C-alpha positions, 0 to 999 in steps of 0.5 A: 397390853402390849407385848414386845416379841423382840424380847420375848422370843425373836432375840432368842431364835437369833442366838439359837440361830448363831449357834449353827454354820452356814457353811457347814453340810450338817448345820447349815440346816438347822440355820436355816430352820430359824432363818424360817422362822425369824422369816414367819414370824416376821410376817405375821407381825407386819400382817394387815390380816392378824391381829397381832399385825401391825404394817407400821412396824413392817414399814419401819424395817424396811425402812430400816434397810433400805437406809442402810443401803443407801448409806452403803452405796454413798459411802462406797461409791 
């Protein structure tokens, strides 16, 4: 049985994080908290040491970010 963690959990956390400002000192703490929770979930998803870990997921996420950086470099000189 597979469960899509993106739909189940990550999208909710991203929505909650977007409610808090990155520049307002009163809201920045909660923004950072949600960021750390999302990063922890990512670490668990891609770790080969956990049963739910899948290194292919991590490779795809990193490859997408690298490709986006390459597109920006080529497009913006």
